PDB file with one MODEL, atoms N, CA, C and O in Angstrom:
MODEL        1
ATOM      1  N   MET A   1      19.676   2.908   2.817  1.00  0.00           N
ATOM      2  CA  MET A   1      18.509   3.586   3.330  1.00  0.00           C
ATOM      3  C   MET A   1      18.751   5.099   3.385  1.00  0.00           C
ATOM      4  O   MET A   1      17.840   5.884   3.123  1.00  0.00           O
ATOM      5  N   ASP A   2      19.963   5.500   3.720  1.00  0.00           N
ATOM      6  CA  ASP A   2      20.285   6.932   3.762  1.00  0.00           C
ATOM      7  C   ASP A   2      20.160   7.574   2.379  1.00  0.00           C
ATOM      8  O   ASP A   2      19.666   8.694   2.252  1.00  0.00           O
ATOM      9  N   ARG A   3      20.607   6.864   1.354  1.00  0.00           N
ATOM     10  CA  ARG A   3      20.521   7.393  -0.014  1.00  0.00           C
ATOM     11  C   ARG A   3      19.065   7.530  -0.449  1.00  0.00           C
ATOM     12  O   ARG A   3      18.680   8.526  -1.062  1.00  0.00           O
ATOM     13  N   LEU A   4      18.259   6.515  -0.123  1.00  0.00           N
ATOM     14  CA  LEU A   4      16.841   6.560  -0.477  1.00  0.00           C
ATOM     15  C   LEU A   4      16.137   7.695   0.252  1.00  0.00           C
ATOM     16  O   LEU A   4      15.346   8.428  -0.342  1.00  0.00           O
ATOM     17  N   ASN A   5      16.427   7.836   1.532  1.00  0.00           N
ATOM     18  CA  ASN A   5      15.855   8.918   2.324  1.00  0.00           C
ATOM     19  C   ASN A   5      16.269  10.274   1.755  1.00  0.00           C
ATOM     20  O   ASN A   5      15.444  11.180   1.644  1.00  0.00           O
ATOM     21  N   GLY A   6      17.536  10.412   1.398  1.00  0.00           N
ATOM     22  CA  GLY A   6      18.017  11.656   0.811  1.00  0.00           C
ATOM     23  C   GLY A   6      17.352  11.970  -0.517  1.00  0.00           C
ATOM     24  O   GLY A   6      17.035  13.125  -0.800  1.00  0.00           O
ATOM     25  N   TYR A   7      17.142  10.950  -1.328  1.00  0.00           N
ATOM     26  CA  TYR A   7      16.510  11.137  -2.636  1.00  0.00           C
ATOM     27  C   TYR A   7      15.045  11.553  -2.484  1.00  0.00           C
ATOM     28  O   TYR A   7      14.573  12.439  -3.197  1.00  0.00           O
ATOM     29  N   LEU A   8      14.331  10.919  -1.561  1.00  0.00           N
ATOM     30  CA  LEU A   8      12.898  11.158  -1.411  1.00  0.00           C
ATOM     31  C   LEU A   8      12.563  12.357  -0.523  1.00  0.00           C
ATOM     32  O   LEU A   8      11.417  12.807  -0.510  1.00  0.00           O
ATOM     33  N   ARG A   9      13.528  12.874   0.209  1.00  0.00           N
ATOM     34  CA  ARG A   9      13.266  13.904   1.223  1.00  0.00           C
ATOM     35  C   ARG A   9      12.461  15.085   0.689  1.00  0.00           C
ATOM     36  O   ARG A   9      11.534  15.540   1.359  1.00  0.00           O
ATOM     37  N   ASP A  10      12.787  15.586  -0.488  1.00  0.00           N
ATOM     38  CA  ASP A  10      12.112  16.773  -1.023  1.00  0.00           C
ATOM     39  C   ASP A  10      11.132  16.453  -2.145  1.00  0.00           C
ATOM     40  O   ASP A  10      10.617  17.363  -2.795  1.00  0.00           O
ATOM     41  N   LYS A  11      10.872  15.184  -2.375  1.00  0.00           N
ATOM     42  CA  LYS A  11       9.966  14.782  -3.455  1.00  0.00           C
ATOM     43  C   LYS A  11       8.527  14.710  -2.945  1.00  0.00           C
ATOM     44  O   LYS A  11       8.274  14.268  -1.824  1.00  0.00           O
ATOM     45  N   HIS A  12       7.600  15.146  -3.778  1.00  0.00           N
ATOM     46  CA  HIS A  12       6.172  14.942  -3.537  1.00  0.00           C
ATOM     47  C   HIS A  12       5.837  13.649  -4.273  1.00  0.00           C
ATOM     48  O   HIS A  12       5.767  13.631  -5.502  1.00  0.00           O
ATOM     49  N   MET A  13       5.631  12.577  -3.528  1.00  0.00           N
ATOM     50  CA  MET A  13       5.515  11.273  -4.168  1.00  0.00           C
ATOM     51  C   MET A  13       4.529  10.379  -3.440  1.00  0.00           C
ATOM     52  O   MET A  13       4.403  10.420  -2.216  1.00  0.00           O
ATOM     53  N   LEU A  14       3.824   9.560  -4.237  1.00  0.00           N
ATOM     54  CA  LEU A  14       2.983   8.498  -3.713  1.00  0.00           C
ATOM     55  C   LEU A  14       3.684   7.183  -4.016  1.00  0.00           C
ATOM     56  O   LEU A  14       3.988   6.888  -5.171  1.00  0.00           O
ATOM     57  N   LEU A  15       3.938   6.400  -2.985  1.00  0.00           N
ATOM     58  CA  LEU A  15       4.619   5.115  -3.131  1.00  0.00           C
ATOM     59  C   LEU A  15       3.613   3.999  -2.865  1.00  0.00           C
ATOM     60  O   LEU A  15       3.277   3.754  -1.707  1.00  0.00           O
ATOM     61  N   PRO A  16       3.114   3.303  -3.919  1.00  0.00           N
ATOM     62  CA  PRO A  16       2.185   2.195  -3.693  1.00  0.00           C
ATOM     63  C   PRO A  16       2.950   0.904  -3.382  1.00  0.00           C
ATOM     64  O   PRO A  16       3.916   0.560  -4.063  1.00  0.00           O
ATOM     65  N   LEU A  17       2.508   0.214  -2.362  1.00  0.00           N
ATOM     66  CA  LEU A  17       3.088  -1.082  -1.974  1.00  0.00           C
ATOM     67  C   LEU A  17       1.944  -2.068  -1.806  1.00  0.00           C
ATOM     68  O   LEU A  17       1.117  -1.907  -0.908  1.00  0.00           O
ATOM     69  N   ASP A  18       1.883  -3.078  -2.647  1.00  0.00           N
ATOM     70  CA  ASP A  18       0.778  -4.036  -2.656  1.00  0.00           C
ATOM     71  C   ASP A  18       1.207  -5.344  -1.994  1.00  0.00           C
ATOM     72  O   ASP A  18       2.367  -5.747  -2.087  1.00  0.00           O
ATOM     73  N   ASN A  19       0.265  -5.998  -1.329  1.00  0.00           N
ATOM     74  CA  ASN A  19       0.516  -7.288  -0.651  1.00  0.00           C
ATOM     75  C   ASN A  19       1.663  -7.181   0.352  1.00  0.00           C
ATOM     76  O   ASN A  19       2.538  -8.045   0.394  1.00  0.00           O
ATOM     77  N   PHE A  20       1.655  -6.144   1.140  1.00  0.00           N
ATOM     78  CA  PHE A  20       2.772  -5.876   2.032  1.00  0.00           C
ATOM     79  C   PHE A  20       2.910  -6.910   3.148  1.00  0.00           C
ATOM     80  O   PHE A  20       3.958  -6.982   3.789  1.00  0.00           O
ATOM     81  N   GLU A  21       1.863  -7.718   3.392  1.00  0.00           N
ATOM     82  CA  GLU A  21       1.978  -8.733   4.434  1.00  0.00           C
ATOM     83  C   GLU A  21       3.125  -9.703   4.135  1.00  0.00           C
ATOM     84  O   GLU A  21       3.647 -10.351   5.042  1.00  0.00           O
ATOM     85  N   GLN A  22       3.508  -9.799   2.880  1.00  0.00           N
ATOM     86  CA  GLN A  22       4.621 -10.674   2.505  1.00  0.00           C
ATOM     87  C   GLN A  22       5.971 -10.060   2.878  1.00  0.00           C
ATOM     88  O   GLN A  22       6.991 -10.749   2.881  1.00  0.00           O
ATOM     89  N   MET A  23       5.975  -8.759   3.193  1.00  0.00           N
ATOM     90  CA  MET A  23       7.216  -8.067   3.559  1.00  0.00           C
ATOM     91  C   MET A  23       7.042  -7.323   4.875  1.00  0.00           C
ATOM     92  O   MET A  23       7.633  -6.259   5.058  1.00  0.00           O
ATOM     93  N   ALA A  24       6.251  -7.852   5.786  1.00  0.00           N
ATOM     94  CA  ALA A  24       5.901  -7.163   7.029  1.00  0.00           C
ATOM     95  C   ALA A  24       7.134  -6.767   7.844  1.00  0.00           C
ATOM     96  O   ALA A  24       7.086  -5.797   8.600  1.00  0.00           O
ATOM     97  N   ASP A  25       8.212  -7.488   7.702  1.00  0.00           N
ATOM     98  CA  ASP A  25       9.438  -7.145   8.435  1.00  0.00           C
ATOM     99  C   ASP A  25      10.014  -5.798   8.001  1.00  0.00           C
ATOM    100  O   ASP A  25      10.836  -5.220   8.711  1.00  0.00           O
ATOM    101  N   ALA A  26       9.592  -5.297   6.847  1.00  0.00           N
ATOM    102  CA  ALA A  26      10.089  -4.018   6.353  1.00  0.00           C
ATOM    103  C   ALA A  26       9.274  -2.836   6.885  1.00  0.00           C
ATOM    104  O   ALA A  26       9.553  -1.695   6.517  1.00  0.00           O
ATOM    105  N   ALA A  27       8.289  -3.074   7.729  1.00  0.00           N
ATOM    106  CA  ALA A  27       7.452  -1.989   8.269  1.00  0.00           C
ATOM    107  C   ALA A  27       8.280  -0.888   8.937  1.00  0.00           C
ATOM    108  O   ALA A  27       7.979   0.288   8.731  1.00  0.00           O
ATOM    109  N   PRO A  28       9.309  -1.215   9.729  1.00  0.00           N
ATOM    110  CA  PRO A  28      10.109  -0.126  10.310  1.00  0.00           C
ATOM    111  C   PRO A  28      10.816   0.737   9.252  1.00  0.00           C
ATOM    112  O   PRO A  28      11.018   1.932   9.467  1.00  0.00           O
ATOM    113  N   LEU A  29      11.185   0.148   8.131  1.00  0.00           N
ATOM    114  CA  LEU A  29      11.819   0.923   7.059  1.00  0.00           C
ATOM    115  C   LEU A  29      10.820   1.908   6.450  1.00  0.00           C
ATOM    116  O   LEU A  29      11.169   3.052   6.159  1.00  0.00           O
ATOM    117  N   VAL A  30       9.575   1.457   6.259  1.00  0.00           N
ATOM    118  CA  VAL A  30       8.534   2.344   5.734  1.00  0.00           C
ATOM    119  C   VAL A  30       8.287   3.479   6.734  1.00  0.00           C
ATOM    120  O   VAL A  30       8.145   4.634   6.335  1.00  0.00           O
ATOM    121  N   ALA A  31       8.236   3.157   8.015  1.00  0.00           N
ATOM    122  CA  ALA A  31       8.035   4.183   9.050  1.00  0.00           C
ATOM    123  C   ALA A  31       9.188   5.190   9.036  1.00  0.00           C
ATOM    124  O   ALA A  31       8.955   6.390   9.186  1.00  0.00           O
ATOM    125  N   ASP A  32      10.412   4.727   8.860  1.00  0.00           N
ATOM    126  CA  ASP A  32      11.564   5.638   8.788  1.00  0.00           C
ATOM    127  C   ASP A  32      11.473   6.552   7.570  1.00  0.00           C
ATOM    128  O   ASP A  32      11.780   7.741   7.657  1.00  0.00           O
ATOM    129  N   LEU A  33      11.052   5.994   6.435  1.00  0.00           N
ATOM    130  CA  LEU A  33      10.897   6.822   5.237  1.00  0.00           C
ATOM    131  C   LEU A  33       9.839   7.898   5.460  1.00  0.00           C
ATOM    132  O   LEU A  33      10.041   9.057   5.097  1.00  0.00           O
ATOM    133  N   LEU A  34       8.722   7.515   6.052  1.00  0.00           N
ATOM    134  CA  LEU A  34       7.653   8.483   6.306  1.00  0.00           C
ATOM    135  C   LEU A  34       8.103   9.570   7.280  1.00  0.00           C
ATOM    136  O   LEU A  34       7.733  10.735   7.132  1.00  0.00           O
ATOM    137  N   ALA A  35       8.892   9.191   8.261  1.00  0.00           N
ATOM    138  CA  ALA A  35       9.384  10.163   9.246  1.00  0.00           C
ATOM    139  C   ALA A  35      10.397  11.126   8.623  1.00  0.00           C
ATOM    140  O   ALA A  35      10.434  12.302   8.985  1.00  0.00           O
ATOM    141  N   GLY A  36      11.210  10.641   7.701  1.00  0.00           N
ATOM    142  CA  GLY A  36      12.268  11.461   7.123  1.00  0.00           C
ATOM    143  C   GLY A  36      11.894  12.187   5.851  1.00  0.00           C
ATOM    144  O   GLY A  36      12.641  13.050   5.390  1.00  0.00           O
ATOM    145  N   CYS A  37      10.753  11.855   5.274  1.00  0.00           N
ATOM    146  CA  CYS A  37      10.347  12.444   3.991  1.00  0.00           C
ATOM    147  C   CYS A  37       8.948  13.040   4.146  1.00  0.00           C
ATOM    148  O   CYS A  37       7.958  12.332   3.967  1.00  0.00           O
ATOM    149  N   PRO A  38       8.851  14.316   4.472  1.00  0.00           N
ATOM    150  CA  PRO A  38       7.557  14.904   4.815  1.00  0.00           C
ATOM    151  C   PRO A  38       6.531  14.916   3.682  1.00  0.00           C
ATOM    152  O   PRO A  38       5.332  14.991   3.951  1.00  0.00           O
ATOM    153  N   TRP A  39       6.970  14.846   2.425  1.00  0.00           N
ATOM    154  CA  TRP A  39       6.042  14.893   1.297  1.00  0.00           C
ATOM    155  C   TRP A  39       5.717  13.510   0.755  1.00  0.00           C
ATOM    156  O   TRP A  39       4.933  13.390  -0.186  1.00  0.00           O
ATOM    157  N   LEU A  40       6.293  12.482   1.317  1.00  0.00           N
ATOM    158  CA  LEU A  40       6.047  11.117   0.864  1.00  0.00           C
ATOM    159  C   LEU A  40       4.736  10.596   1.442  1.00  0.00           C
ATOM    160  O   LEU A  40       4.463  10.750   2.632  1.00  0.00           O
ATOM    161  N   LYS A  41       3.936   9.984   0.590  1.00  0.00           N
ATOM    162  CA  LYS A  41       2.716   9.285   1.007  1.00  0.00           C
ATOM    163  C   LYS A  41       2.843   7.844   0.541  1.00  0.00           C
ATOM    164  O   LYS A  41       3.311   7.582  -0.567  1.00  0.00           O
ATOM    165  N   VAL A  42       2.428   6.917   1.386  1.00  0.00           N
ATOM    166  CA  VAL A  42       2.487   5.492   1.051  1.00  0.00           C
ATOM    167  C   VAL A  42       1.068   4.952   1.027  1.00  0.00           C
ATOM    168  O   VAL A  42       0.318   5.116   1.990  1.00  0.00           O
ATOM    169  N   LEU A  43       0.702   4.310  -0.072  1.00  0.00           N
ATOM    170  CA  LEU A  43      -0.570   3.603  -0.185  1.00  0.00           C
ATOM    171  C   LEU A  43      -0.221   2.127  -0.163  1.00  0.00           C
ATOM    172  O   LEU A  43       0.376   1.601  -1.103  1.00  0.00           O
ATOM    173  N   LEU A  44      -0.596   1.475   0.905  1.00  0.00           N
ATOM    174  CA  LEU A  44      -0.126   0.122   1.154  1.00  0.00           C
ATOM    175  C   LEU A  44      -1.318  -0.808   1.332  1.00  0.00           C
ATOM    176  O   LEU A  44      -2.242  -0.498   2.084  1.00  0.00           O
ATOM    177  N   THR A  45      -1.301  -1.935   0.653  1.00  0.00           N
ATOM    178  CA  THR A  45      -2.324  -2.944   0.880  1.00  0.00           C
ATOM    179  C   THR A  45      -1.692  -4.100   1.636  1.00  0.00           C
ATOM    180  O   THR A  45      -0.555  -4.497   1.381  1.00  0.00           O
ATOM    181  N   SER A  46      -2.473  -4.628   2.578  1.00  0.00           N
ATOM    182  CA  SER A  46      -1.965  -5.726   3.398  1.00  0.00           C
ATOM    183  C   SER A  46      -3.133  -6.383   4.123  1.00  0.00           C
ATOM    184  O   SER A  46      -4.162  -5.750   4.359  1.00  0.00           O
ATOM    185  N   ARG A  47      -2.971  -7.627   4.466  1.00  0.00           N
ATOM    186  CA  ARG A  47      -3.972  -8.316   5.274  1.00  0.00           C
ATOM    187  C   ARG A  47      -3.720  -8.114   6.757  1.00  0.00           C
ATOM    188  O   ARG A  47      -4.538  -8.502   7.591  1.00  0.00           O
ATOM    189  N   ALA A  48      -2.593  -7.511   7.083  1.00  0.00           N
ATOM    190  CA  ALA A  48      -2.228  -7.257   8.481  1.00  0.00           C
ATOM    191  C   ALA A  48      -1.788  -5.800   8.618  1.00  0.00           C
ATOM    192  O   ALA A  48      -1.138  -5.270   7.717  1.00  0.00           O
ATOM    193  N   PRO A  49      -2.131  -5.145   9.727  1.00  0.00           N
ATOM    194  CA  PRO A  49      -1.713  -3.749   9.906  1.00  0.00           C
ATOM    195  C   PRO A  49      -0.203  -3.639  10.107  1.00  0.00           C
ATOM    196  O   PRO A  49       0.446  -4.579  10.565  1.00  0.00           O
ATOM    197  N   LEU A  50       0.341  -2.475   9.757  1.00  0.00           N
ATOM    198  CA  LEU A  50       1.770  -2.227   9.954  1.00  0.00           C
ATOM    199  C   LEU A  50       2.101  -1.980  11.422  1.00  0.00           C
ATOM    200  O   LEU A  50       3.160  -2.370  11.915  1.00  0.00           O
ATOM    201  N   ARG A  51       1.172  -1.325  12.102  1.00  0.00           N
ATOM    202  CA  ARG A  51       1.374  -0.908  13.494  1.00  0.00           C
ATOM    203  C   ARG A  51       2.467   0.153  13.599  1.00  0.00           C
ATOM    204  O   ARG A  51       3.359   0.077  14.445  1.00  0.00           O
ATOM    205  N   VAL A  52       2.370   1.141  12.716  1.00  0.00           N
ATOM    206  CA  VAL A  52       3.253   2.306  12.794  1.00  0.00           C
ATOM    207  C   VAL A  52       2.403   3.530  13.097  1.00  0.00           C
ATOM    208  O   VAL A  52       1.205   3.545  12.816  1.00  0.00           O
ATOM    209  N   ARG A  53       3.015   4.544  13.663  1.00  0.00           N
ATOM    210  CA  ARG A  53       2.292   5.714  14.140  1.00  0.00           C
ATOM    211  C   ARG A  53       1.503   6.422  13.039  1.00  0.00           C
ATOM    212  O   ARG A  53       0.395   6.892  13.295  1.00  0.00           O
ATOM    213  N   GLN A  54       2.030   6.508  11.854  1.00  0.00           N
ATOM    214  CA  GLN A  54       1.390   7.260  10.779  1.00  0.00           C
ATOM    215  C   GLN A  54       0.291   6.482  10.055  1.00  0.00           C
ATOM    216  O   GLN A  54      -0.288   6.992   9.096  1.00  0.00           O
ATOM    217  N   GLU A  55       0.001   5.286  10.485  1.00  0.00           N
ATOM    218  CA  GLU A  55      -0.918   4.408   9.754  1.00  0.00           C
ATOM    219  C   GLU A  55      -2.377   4.832   9.916  1.00  0.00           C
ATOM    220  O   GLU A  55      -2.836   5.164  11.009  1.00  0.00           O
ATOM    221  N   TRP A  56      -3.085   4.808   8.791  1.00  0.00           N
ATOM    222  CA  TRP A  56      -4.538   4.954   8.772  1.00  0.00           C
ATOM    223  C   TRP A  56      -5.070   3.678   8.161  1.00  0.00           C
ATOM    224  O   TRP A  56      -4.641   3.287   7.076  1.00  0.00           O
ATOM    225  N   LYS A  57      -5.996   3.021   8.837  1.00  0.00           N
ATOM    226  CA  LYS A  57      -6.520   1.749   8.344  1.00  0.00           C
ATOM    227  C   LYS A  57      -7.902   1.946   7.728  1.00  0.00           C
ATOM    228  O   LYS A  57      -8.752   2.642   8.283  1.00  0.00           O
ATOM    229  N   PHE A  58      -8.106   1.331   6.592  1.00  0.00           N
ATOM    230  CA  PHE A  58      -9.391   1.305   5.912  1.00  0.00           C
ATOM    231  C   PHE A  58      -9.740  -0.154   5.630  1.00  0.00           C
ATOM    232  O   PHE A  58      -9.438  -0.658   4.548  1.00  0.00           O
ATOM    233  N   PRO A  59     -10.372  -0.844   6.588  1.00  0.00           N
ATOM    234  CA  PRO A  59     -10.722  -2.250   6.358  1.00  0.00           C
ATOM    235  C   PRO A  59     -11.687  -2.378   5.185  1.00  0.00           C
ATOM    236  O   PRO A  59     -12.618  -1.586   5.037  1.00  0.00           O
ATOM    237  N   MET A  60     -11.453  -3.367   4.375  1.00  0.00           N
ATOM    238  CA  MET A  60     -12.298  -3.611   3.205  1.00  0.00           C
ATOM    239  C   MET A  60     -12.649  -5.083   3.127  1.00  0.00           C
ATOM    240  O   MET A  60     -11.853  -5.948   3.491  1.00  0.00           O
ATOM    241  N   SER A  61     -13.836  -5.350   2.655  1.00  0.00           N
ATOM    242  CA  SER A  61     -14.242  -6.728   2.400  1.00  0.00           C
ATOM    243  C   SER A  61     -13.610  -7.189   1.097  1.00  0.00           C
ATOM    244  O   SER A  61     -13.293  -6.370   0.235  1.00  0.00           O
ATOM    245  N   PRO A  62     -13.427  -8.485   0.949  1.00  0.00           N
ATOM    246  CA  PRO A  62     -12.895  -8.978  -0.330  1.00  0.00           C
ATOM    247  C   PRO A  62     -13.850  -8.637  -1.473  1.00  0.00           C
ATOM    248  O   PRO A  62     -15.062  -8.555  -1.274  1.00  0.00           O
ATOM    249  N   LEU A  63     -13.303  -8.442  -2.657  1.00  0.00           N
ATOM    250  CA  LEU A  63     -14.134  -8.182  -3.826  1.00  0.00           C
ATOM    251  C   LEU A  63     -14.892  -9.443  -4.215  1.00  0.00           C
ATOM    252  O   LEU A  63     -14.387 -10.557  -4.072  1.00  0.00           O
ATOM    253  N   ALA A  64     -16.092  -9.253  -4.700  1.00  0.00           N
ATOM    254  CA  ALA A  64     -16.904 -10.392  -5.143  1.00  0.00           C
ATOM    255  C   ALA A  64     -16.314 -10.985  -6.420  1.00  0.00           C
ATOM    256  O   ALA A  64     -15.762 -10.268  -7.255  1.00  0.00           O
ATOM    257  N   VAL A  65     -16.435 -12.262  -6.554  1.00  0.00           N
ATOM    258  CA  VAL A  65     -15.970 -12.964  -7.742  1.00  0.00           C
ATOM    259  C   VAL A  65     -17.207 -13.325  -8.562  1.00  0.00           C
ATOM    260  O   VAL A  65     -18.160 -13.888  -8.023  1.00  0.00           O
ATOM    261  N   PRO A  66     -17.205 -13.008  -9.857  1.00  0.00           N
ATOM    262  CA  PRO A  66     -18.398 -13.312 -10.663  1.00  0.00           C
ATOM    263  C   PRO A  66     -18.586 -14.815 -10.823  1.00  0.00           C
ATOM    264  O   PRO A  66     -17.632 -15.593 -10.782  1.00  0.00           O
ATOM    265  N   ASP A  67     -19.829 -15.192 -11.003  1.00  0.00           N
ATOM    266  CA  ASP A  67     -20.158 -16.596 -11.276  1.00  0.00           C
ATOM    267  C   ASP A  67     -19.799 -16.874 -12.729  1.00  0.00           C
ATOM    268  O   ASP A  67     -20.485 -16.404 -13.636  1.00  0.00           O
ATOM    269  N   LEU A  68     -18.750 -17.621 -12.954  1.00  0.00           N
ATOM    270  CA  LEU A  68     -18.257 -17.869 -14.315  1.00  0.00           C
ATOM    271  C   LEU A  68     -19.249 -18.646 -15.158  1.00  0.00           C
ATOM    272  O   LEU A  68     -19.185 -18.596 -16.386  1.00  0.00           O
ATOM    273  N   ALA A  69     -20.170 -19.368 -14.518  1.00  0.00           N
ATOM    274  CA  ALA A  69     -21.167 -20.140 -15.259  1.00  0.00           C
ATOM    275  C   ALA A  69     -22.292 -19.245 -15.796  1.00  0.00           C
ATOM    276  O   ALA A  69     -23.021 -19.655 -16.699  1.00  0.00           O
ATOM    277  N   GLN A  70     -22.443 -18.032 -15.255  1.00  0.00           N
ATOM    278  CA  GLN A  70     -23.554 -17.166 -15.660  1.00  0.00           C
ATOM    279  C   GLN A  70     -23.084 -15.769 -16.039  1.00  0.00           C
ATOM    280  O   GLN A  70     -23.700 -14.779 -15.645  1.00  0.00           O
ATOM    281  N   LEU A  71     -22.015 -15.682 -16.788  1.00  0.00           N
ATOM    282  CA  LEU A  71     -21.522 -14.382 -17.244  1.00  0.00           C
ATOM    283  C   LEU A  71     -22.409 -13.849 -18.371  1.00  0.00           C
ATOM    284  O   LEU A  71     -22.907 -14.623 -19.189  1.00  0.00           O
ATOM    285  N   PRO A  72     -22.606 -12.526 -18.415  1.00  0.00           N
ATOM    286  CA  PRO A  72     -23.351 -11.961 -19.550  1.00  0.00           C
ATOM    287  C   PRO A  72     -22.545 -12.125 -20.839  1.00  0.00           C
ATOM    288  O   PRO A  72     -21.340 -12.372 -20.810  1.00  0.00           O
ATOM    289  N   ASP A  73     -23.234 -11.982 -21.956  1.00  0.00           N
ATOM    290  CA  ASP A  73     -22.514 -12.103 -23.235  1.00  0.00           C
ATOM    291  C   ASP A  73     -21.581 -10.910 -23.429  1.00  0.00           C
ATOM    292  O   ASP A  73     -21.673  -9.926 -22.696  1.00  0.00           O
ATOM    293  N   MET A  74     -20.708 -10.989 -24.384  1.00  0.00           N
ATOM    294  CA  MET A  74     -19.673  -9.976 -24.595  1.00  0.00           C
ATOM    295  C   MET A  74     -20.266  -8.599 -24.897  1.00  0.00           C
ATOM    296  O   MET A  74     -19.712  -7.586 -24.469  1.00  0.00           O
ATOM    297  N   GLU A  75     -21.387  -8.546 -25.631  1.00  0.00           N
ATOM    298  CA  GLU A  75     -22.002  -7.262 -25.944  1.00  0.00           C
ATOM    299  C   GLU A  75     -22.466  -6.549 -24.677  1.00  0.00           C
ATOM    300  O   GLU A  75     -22.302  -5.336 -24.553  1.00  0.00           O
ATOM    301  N   ALA A  76     -23.040  -7.291 -23.745  1.00  0.00           N
ATOM    302  CA  ALA A  76     -23.526  -6.694 -22.506  1.00  0.00           C
ATOM    303  C   ALA A  76     -22.360  -6.202 -21.651  1.00  0.00           C
ATOM    304  O   ALA A  76     -22.464  -5.183 -20.968  1.00  0.00           O
ATOM    305  N   LEU A  77     -21.255  -6.937 -21.698  1.00  0.00           N
ATOM    306  CA  LEU A  77     -20.086  -6.503 -20.931  1.00  0.00           C
ATOM    307  C   LEU A  77     -19.518  -5.232 -21.503  1.00  0.00           C
ATOM    308  O   LEU A  77     -18.528  -4.712 -20.988  1.00  0.00           O
TER     309      LEU A  77
ENDMDL
END
């Protein structure tokens, strides 16, 4: 963790983490990275909040699934 923090400390970086609910136990590690790396931004998707100080939540509804029986033809798509 110290090496990662040292590497990221001066980097301007966006770190995407998808489906983070599967790794929720790592939330304190993400919080430590954010605290130690002022230019790091994390874009994280999860069904559960991290509950860390730097968190901003944007609740979203699930995306609609098309009706496979009534798809438009390929030209229209």
